[in-house]
C-alpha positions as CSV (number, residue, x, y, z in Angstrom):
1,M,232.4,1.8,81.7
2,P,234.6,2.9,84.5
3,I,232.1,5.1,85.8
4,M,230.1,2.0,86.2
5,Q,232.5,-0.1,88.0
6,V,233.7,2.4,90.5
7,D,230.0,4.4,91.0
8,V,226.8,2.7,89.6
9,A,228.5,-0.8,90.8
10,V,227.9,-0.1,94.1
11,A,224.2,1.7,94.4
12,D,220.9,0.9,95.7
13,E,219.4,2.5,92.5
14,T,217.8,0.4,89.8
15,G,216.3,2.4,87.2
16,I,215.7,3.3,83.3
17,Y,217.4,5.9,81.6
18,H,214.8,8.6,80.3
19,L,215.5,11.8,78.2
20,L,213.9,14.0,80.7
21,D,215.7,12.6,83.7
22,K,217.6,9.7,84.4
23,Q,216.6,9.3,87.7
24,T,213.0,9.4,87.5
25,I,212.2,6.2,87.0
26,C,213.7,4.0,89.4
27,S,213.1,1.8,92.7
28,Y,215.5,0.9,95.2
29,Y,217.2,-2.5,95.7
30,E,220.5,-4.0,97.2
31,P,222.1,-6.5,94.3
32,E,222.5,-10.0,95.4
33,C,226.0,-9.9,93.4
34,V,228.5,-7.3,91.4
35,I,231.0,-8.8,89.2
36,V,233.6,-5.8,88.1
37,D,235.7,-7.0,85.1
38,T,238.6,-5.0,84.3
39,N,239.3,-6.7,81.3
40,T,236.5,-5.1,79.6
41,L,238.8,-2.0,80.1
42,K,241.2,-3.0,77.6
43,T,238.5,-2.1,75.0
44,L,237.5,0.9,75.6
45,P,238.7,4.3,74.1
46,D,241.3,6.1,76.2
47,K,238.7,9.1,76.5
48,Q,236.3,6.9,78.1
49,L,238.6,5.6,80.4
50,I,240.0,9.1,81.4
51,S,236.1,10.2,82.2
52,G,236.0,7.3,84.7
53,I,239.7,8.2,86.3
54,A,237.4,11.3,87.4
55,E,235.0,9.7,89.5
56,I,238.1,7.8,90.9
57,I,239.8,11.0,92.0
58,K,236.6,12.2,93.3
59,F,236.4,9.3,95.7
60,S,239.9,9.7,96.8
61,L,239.0,13.5,97.8
62,V,235.8,12.5,99.6
63,R,237.6,10.0,101.8
64,D,241.2,9.3,101.4
65,G,243.8,11.6,100.9
66,I,246.6,8.9,100.8
67,F,244.6,7.5,97.9
68,L,244.6,11.1,96.3
69,R,248.6,11.1,96.2
70,W,248.6,7.7,95.2
71,L,246.5,8.5,92.3
72,K,248.9,11.4,91.6
73,D,252.0,9.2,91.5
74,N,250.7,6.3,89.6
75,M,248.4,7.8,87.1
76,E,250.8,7.2,84.2
77,T,250.7,3.1,84.8
78,L,246.8,3.7,85.1
79,L,246.4,5.5,82.0
80,A,248.3,2.6,80.5
81,R,245.8,0.3,82.5
82,G,248.2,-1.8,84.1
83,P,246.2,-4.7,85.7
84,N,247.1,-4.4,89.5
85,I,247.0,-0.5,89.6
86,M,243.6,-0.9,87.6
87,T,242.1,-3.2,90.3
88,Y,243.6,-1.7,93.5
89,A,242.0,1.8,92.1
90,I,238.8,0.4,91.1
91,R,238.5,-1.7,94.7
92,R,239.7,1.2,97.0
93,S,236.8,3.5,94.9
94,C,233.8,0.7,95.9
95,E,235.3,0.5,99.4
96,I,235.0,4.2,99.8
97,K,231.4,4.2,98.4
98,A,230.2,1.2,100.2
99,D,231.6,2.4,103.3
100,I,229.7,5.6,103.0
101,L,226.3,4.3,101.7
102,S,226.8,1.3,105.0
103,V,226.7,4.6,107.6
104,D,223.3,5.9,105.5
105,S,221.2,3.4,104.7
106,Q,218.0,5.9,105.3
107,R,219.3,7.8,102.4
108,G,220.3,11.0,104.4
109,Q,222.7,13.6,103.9
110,I,225.9,11.4,104.8
111,R,225.8,10.3,101.0
112,D,225.6,13.7,99.9
113,V,229.4,13.8,100.2
114,L,229.4,11.7,97.0
115,S,228.2,14.7,94.9
116,L,231.2,16.8,94.8
117,G,231.9,18.3,92.0
118,R,228.4,16.9,90.6
119,T,226.4,20.4,91.0
120,F,229.0,22.4,89.0
121,G,229.7,19.5,86.7
122,H,225.7,19.3,85.9
123,A,225.5,22.9,84.9
124,I,228.7,22.6,82.8
125,E,227.1,19.7,81.1
126,I,223.7,21.1,80.1
127,T,225.5,24.4,78.9
128,M,227.4,22.2,76.0
129,E,226.6,20.6,73.1
130,P,225.3,17.0,73.6
131,R,228.9,14.8,73.9
132,E,231.1,17.8,73.5
133,W,232.1,16.1,76.8
134,L,232.2,13.3,78.5
135,H,230.3,13.4,82.1
136,G,233.7,12.8,83.8
137,E,235.3,15.6,81.9
138,A,232.5,17.9,83.4
139,L,233.0,16.3,86.8
140,A,236.6,16.9,86.5
141,V,236.2,21.0,86.4
142,G,233.4,20.5,88.7
143,I,235.6,19.2,91.3
144,V,238.3,21.6,90.6
145,M,235.8,24.6,91.0
146,A,234.9,23.0,94.4
147,L,238.2,22.6,95.5
148,D,239.0,26.1,94.6
149,L,236.0,27.5,96.7
150,A,237.2,25.4,100.0
151,H,240.3,27.1,99.4
152,R,238.7,30.4,99.4
153,L,237.1,29.6,102.5
154,D,240.6,28.5,104.0
155,W,238.7,24.6,104.4
156,I,241.8,23.1,102.5
157,D,245.4,23.8,102.3
158,D,247.6,24.5,98.8
159,T,248.5,20.7,99.3
160,V,245.4,19.5,98.3
161,L,244.2,21.3,95.6
162,I,247.4,21.1,93.9
163,D,247.7,17.5,94.4
164,A,244.0,17.2,92.9
165,I,244.6,19.4,90.0
166,V,248.0,17.8,89.1
167,A,246.3,14.4,88.9
168,M,243.4,15.8,86.7
169,E,245.9,17.2,84.5
170,R,248.5,14.1,84.6
171,A,244.9,11.9,83.7
172,H,244.4,14.9,80.7
173,L,241.4,15.9,82.2
174,P,240.5,19.6,81.9
175,T,240.4,21.9,85.0
176,A,238.7,24.9,83.3
177,L,235.7,26.1,81.3
178,P,235.5,26.6,78.1
179,A,235.8,29.8,76.8
180,Y,231.9,30.3,75.6
181,I,230.5,29.6,79.4
182,S,229.8,32.6,81.1
183,K,229.1,33.3,84.6
184,E,225.3,34.0,84.0
185,I,224.6,31.0,81.8
186,L,226.4,28.9,84.4
187,L,224.4,30.9,87.3
188,Q,221.1,29.9,85.5
189,N,221.8,26.3,85.5
190,L,222.9,26.2,88.8
191,S,220.2,24.8,91.6
192,L,220.2,28.4,93.6
193,S,219.0,28.8,96.9
194,N,220.0,30.2,100.3
195,G,220.3,33.6,98.8
196,G,221.6,32.9,95.8
197,H,224.3,30.1,96.4
198,P,223.8,26.1,95.9
199,S,224.5,23.5,98.5
200,L,227.9,21.6,97.9
201,A,229.9,18.7,98.8
202,L,233.4,20.5,99.7
203,P,236.4,19.2,101.2
204,K,237.2,20.3,104.6
205,G,240.4,19.9,106.3
206,P,243.0,17.1,104.9
207,A,242.1,15.7,101.8
208,G,239.5,12.8,102.6
209,N,237.3,15.0,104.6
210,C,234.1,16.3,102.9
211,V,231.0,18.2,104.1
212,F,227.7,18.8,102.4
213,T,226.6,22.3,103.2
214,S,225.1,25.9,102.3
215,S,227.1,27.5,105.0
216,Y,229.8,29.2,103.3
217,D,230.5,32.7,102.5
218,K,228.7,33.9,99.0
219,E,231.2,36.4,98.3
220,H,233.7,33.9,97.9
221,F,231.3,31.6,95.8
222,D,231.1,34.6,93.8
223,A,234.8,35.4,93.5
224,M,235.3,31.6,92.5
225,L,232.9,31.9,89.6
226,D,234.5,35.2,88.6
227,F,238.3,33.2,88.4
228,F,236.9,29.9,86.5
229,C,234.3,32.3,84.2
230,L,236.5,35.4,83.6
231,G,239.8,33.8,84.1
232,R,240.8,30.3,84.2
233,R,239.9,29.1,81.0
234,E,240.2,26.4,78.6
């Protein structure tokens, strides 16, 4: 539900989830109105709420570094479902996504920055047993992997990486791969191109500046995978 309120609620896609692919049977149509009822979040298990917070953290990294620091500092109240805090976090996430979509109405590459963490997150999800992790939990690790790569490329400084990891940890989100996921398995599940590495949404510069690119050093990509698959483990 939190993911629906901050992500799917601001979209021009209408579709049917199918076992083969959740985006194959779909069309594009702007809704007349979207109603977000934050009271429904009171009925959610904590695990579902936490999964949605990963998406909120993603939006802060895509566009708004001040929002990232706010999330880090207010995470305890957000987890407690404080109404004013929750309303602001959802509204700001929706504003960020709507702003990006408004300048990319033709479905070009600008909106691809919204895929921050998803490439790795999806590869993690399809490696796991069904329902072992929720989508937001896999996304959280995918985001940390993308941030680690950006840090190795000197595209972001220590502050962005640390603030994001602290926000994740305060939200009780995972930030490392399970021990059984090997580099070989992860590579099999990644959509590799461009000489063996995928196009990725990566932060570049201060938090809130994200680009979608395949123009990065493959050696740094391999070093990041080694770090997460051989070193940094749950």
